C-alpha positions in Angstrom: 83.4 92.7 95.3 85.4 89.8 93.8 89.1 90.3 94.3 90.1 87.6 91.8 90.7 90.0 88.8 93.0 92.1 91.0 94.9 89.1 92.2 95.4 87.8 88.7 96.6 91.2 87.6 99.0 91.4 90.6 100.5 88.0 89.9 100.7 88.7 86.2 102.7 91.9 86.6 104.8 90.9 89.6 106.7 87.7 89.9 109.6 88.8 92.1 109.6 88.2 95.8 110.0 91.2 98.1 109.7 93.7 95.3 107.3 96.5 94.7 106.2 97.0 91.1 104.9 100.4 90.1 102.8 100.1 87.0 100.8 103.4 87.2 101.3 106.8 88.9 100.9 106.3 92.7 100.2 102.6 92.4 102.4 99.8 93.6 102.0 96.0 93.6 103.7 94.3 96.5 104.4 90.6 96.6 106.2 88.4 99.2 106.6 84.6 98.9 107.5 84.0 102.5 106.6 85.2 106.0 108.8 87.8 107.6 110.3 88.8 110.9 109.1 92.1 112.5 110.3 95.0 110.3 110.0 98.7 110.7 108.7 101.0 108.0 107.9 104.7 107.7 104.4 104.7 106.3 103.6 107.9 104.3 100.0 108.7 103.4 98.8 105.5 101.6 96.0 103.1 101.0 97.0 99.4 101.3 94.6 96.7 100.1 95.4 93.1 101.1 94.6 90.9 98.1 96.0 87.6 99.5 97.9 86.4 102.5 98.0 88.1 105.9 100.0 90.6 107.9 100.0 92.5 111.3 100.8 96.2 111.6 101.5 97.9 114.9 101.4 101.6 115.7 102.2 102.5 119.3 100.1 100.2 121.5 97.7 99.3 118.7 98.1 96.2 116.5 95.8 95.4 113.6 95.7 92.0 111.9 94.9 92.1 108.2 93.9 89.5 105.7 92.3 89.2 102.2 89.9 92.0 101.6 91.1 94.2 104.4 92.6 97.7 104.0 94.7 100.2 105.8 94.5 104.0 105.2 97.3 106.1 106.5 96.9 109.9 106.6 100.2 111.0 108.2 103.8 109.9 108.1 104.0 107.1 110.7 106.7 104.8 112.0 105.1 101.3 112.2 106.1 97.8 112.9 104.9 95.2 110.4 105.1 91.5 109.8 103.9 89.2 107.0 102.1 86.4 108.8 100.8 84.3 105.8 102.7 83.9 102.6 104.2 81.1 100.5 105.4 80.4 97.0 102.2 78.7 96.2 100.0 81.5 97.7 102.1 84.6 98.1 101.2 87.7 100.1 99.9 90.3 97.6 98.9 93.9 98.2 97.9 96.9 96.2 99.3 100.2 97.5 98.0 103.5 96.4 99.8 106.7 97.5 97.5 109.3 98.9 97.9 112.6 97.2 97.2 115.1 100.0 97.1 118.0 97.5 94.5 116.2 95.6 92.6 115.5 98.8 92.6 119.2 99.7 91.5 120.2 96.2 88.2 118.4 96.9 87.5 120.5 100.0 85.4 123.2 98.3 83.4 120.7 96.3 82.7 118.6 99.3 81.2 121.4 101.2 79.1 120.1 104.1 78.9 116.5 102.8 77.8 114.2 105.6 80.5 112.1 107.0 79.9 108.5 108.2 80.4 107.8 111.9 80.9 111.5 112.5 81.2 111.0 116.2 83.7 108.2 116.1 87.3 108.8 117.0 89.7 109.1 114.1 93.2 107.9 113.8 96.1 108.5 111.4 96.1 104.7 110.7 92.6 103.3 110.1 91.9 99.7 109.2 88.8 97.9 108.0 87.2 95.9 105.2 87.4 97.1 101.7 84.2 99.0 100.6 82.7 98.8 97.1 82.4 102.6 96.9 86.2 103.0 96.6 87.2 99.5 95.6 85.3 99.7 92.3 87.1 102.8 91.0 90.4 101.4 92.3 89.8 98.3 90.3 89.1 100.5 87.2 92.4 102.3 87.8 94.3 99.1 88.0 92.7 97.9 84.8 94.4 100.8 83.0 97.7 99.0 83.3 97.1 97.2 80.0 96.3 100.4 78.1 98.9 103.2 78.4 96.8 105.6 76.4 93.7 105.1 78.6 96.0 105.4 81.6 97.3 108.8 80.5 93.9 110.2 79.5 91.5 108.6 82.0 93.9 107.7 84.9 93.9 111.1 86.7 90.1 111.3 86.8 89.7 107.8 88.1 92.5 108.3 90.7 90.6 111.5 91.8 87.4 109.5 92.2 89.2 107.0 94.5 90.4 109.8 96.7 86.9 111.3 96.8 85.3 107.9 97.7 87.9 107.4 100.4 87.2 110.8 101.9 83.6 109.9 102.4 84.3 106.4 103.7 84.6 105.2 107.3 88.3 104.9 106.8 88.6 108.5 105.7 88.0 110.3 109.0 91.5 111.7 109.4 91.7 112.6 105.8 88.6 114.7 106.2 90.2 116.5 109.1 93.2 117.3 106.9 90.9 119.3 104.6 91.0 122.2 107.0 94.4 123.9 107.0 94.0 124.9 110.7 92.7 121.6 112.0 94.5 119.7 114.7 95.3 117.0 112.1 97.0 119.6 109.8 98.9 121.2 112.7 100.2 117.8 113.8 101.2 117.0 110.2 103.4 120.2 110.2 105.0 119.1 113.4 105.6 115.6 112.1 107.3 117.1 109.0 109.7 119.0 111.2 110.3 116.0 113.5 111.1 113.7 110.6 113.6 116.3 109.1 115.5 116.5 112.4 115.0 113.2 114.1 118.7 112.8 114.9 118.7 116.0 117.1 117.5 116.2 120.7 113.7 116.5 120.8 112.2 119.8 121.8 108.5 119.4 122.5 108.1 123.2 123.0 109.6 123.9 119.5 107.3 121.3 117.9 104.3 122.7 119.7 105.2 126.1 118.4 105.4 124.7 114.9 101.9 123.3 115.4 100.6 126.5 117.0 99.7 124.8 120.2 100.7 124.9 123.9 103.0 122.0 124.9 100.3 120.2 126.8 97.7 120.5 124.0 100.3 119.5 121.4 101.2 116.4 123.4 97.6 115.3 123.7 96.7 115.9 120.1 99.9 114.3 118.8 99.0 111.1 120.7 95.4 111.3 119.6 96.5 111.5 115.9 99.5 109.2 115.8 98.8 106.8 118.7 102.3 107.7 120.1 104.0 110.3 122.1 106.5 112.7 120.4 109.4 111.0 122.2 108.3 107.5 121.2 107.7 108.6 117.7 111.2 110.0 117.4 112.7 106.9 119.0 110.9 104.7 116.4 112.2 106.9 113.6 115.7 106.5 114.9 115.5 102.7 115.3 114.0 102.1 111.9 116.7 104.3 110.3 119.4 102.5 112.2 118.2 99.2 111.0 118.4 100.4 107.5 122.0 101.6 108.0 123.1 98.3 109.4 121.3 96.1 106.9 121.8 98.2 103.7 125.1 99.9 104.4 126.7 97.5 106.8 127.2 100.0 109.6 128.5 98.7 112.9 126.1 98.8 115.8 127.9 101.8 117.3 128.1 103.7 114.0 124.4 103.2 113.4 123.6 104.3 116.9 125.6 107.6 116.7 124.3 108.3 113.1 120.7 108.4 114.2 121.3 110.5 117.3 122.0 108.1 120.2 124.7 109.1 122.5 125.2 105.6 124.0 125.4 102.4 122.0 124.3 100.5 125.1 121.1 102.5 125.4 120.6 102.1 121.6 121.0 98.3 121.9 118.5 98.1 124.7 115.9 100.1 122.8 116.5 98.2 119.6 116.2 94.8 121.2 112.9 95.9 122.9 111.6 97.1 119.5 112.7 94.4 117.1 112.9 91.4 119.5 116.6 90.7 118.6 119.8 92.6 119.4 121.1 95.0 116.7 124.2 92.8 116.2 121.9 90.2 114.6 120.9 92.7 111.9 124.3 94.2 111.6 125.9 90.8 110.8 123.4 88.6 109.0 120.1 90.3 108.1 119.1 90.2 104.5 118.4 93.6 102.9 114.7 94.5 103.4 112.6 95.6 100.4 113.5 99.1 99.3 109.9 100.1 98.8 109.3 101.0 102.4 106.3 103.0 101.6 104.6 103.9 99.6 105.2 100.4 100.1 105.3 98.8 103.3 102.2 97.2 102.3 
């Protein structure tokens, strides 16, 4: 499918660098006119379609490179590292971001029944990447076209957005979303544990408590958590802390020590070591001079 109409629409409705424009419910347009350093984001359930430019996204030990026509589907809250690798004023990085409504996804469960799933035996991940597919790209384009007609957007928008979710569920990217249809699935249990972990990431990690929330033994929880997120619970918590600390230093001008203590570190030295390993620069670099990152960090993050 030709992406040119979507690119024209994105450029027409967004001319500000590093901003996320939200023209319709659940839809954002992200533009950046320059490449970026490595940045940390918390990706909530979202579909990101690259219209122009390029980026890399890393989750745990897995890194995916994305360019025009590629997409990422995220089913769980995930701390990721991302970097815009191709962007310029002449040809900016452009992405469409559609928030995934998990309640809407689950509402389709009864109607889906035993619908066949593509690649049923393939492993599924909370972050899936691949080329855009006409089955879901066509209704997504129709949804975007509603930007120019508020009445159509109000009347037709919810049904078209539902169709996008349905098509994603049946696509190769939708494997983990399909697992979330069952309330007692491993994917759903891990999602409950992630919710608790995000709410209390500053406190010492208790894997047994998280396993209890998920209704699993500690060993089973650890294995399924890594299978879903690509990370261990401890690494997941550490990434949450480091991303939050970066925001405190950049946005609120915290000192390195103040940011470290605020996110749960007991030692600024330990924090500095972890931060440098994660971002490639010492935290003092961001505390002193880093420009404020875009405030859209997902549904943006694009």
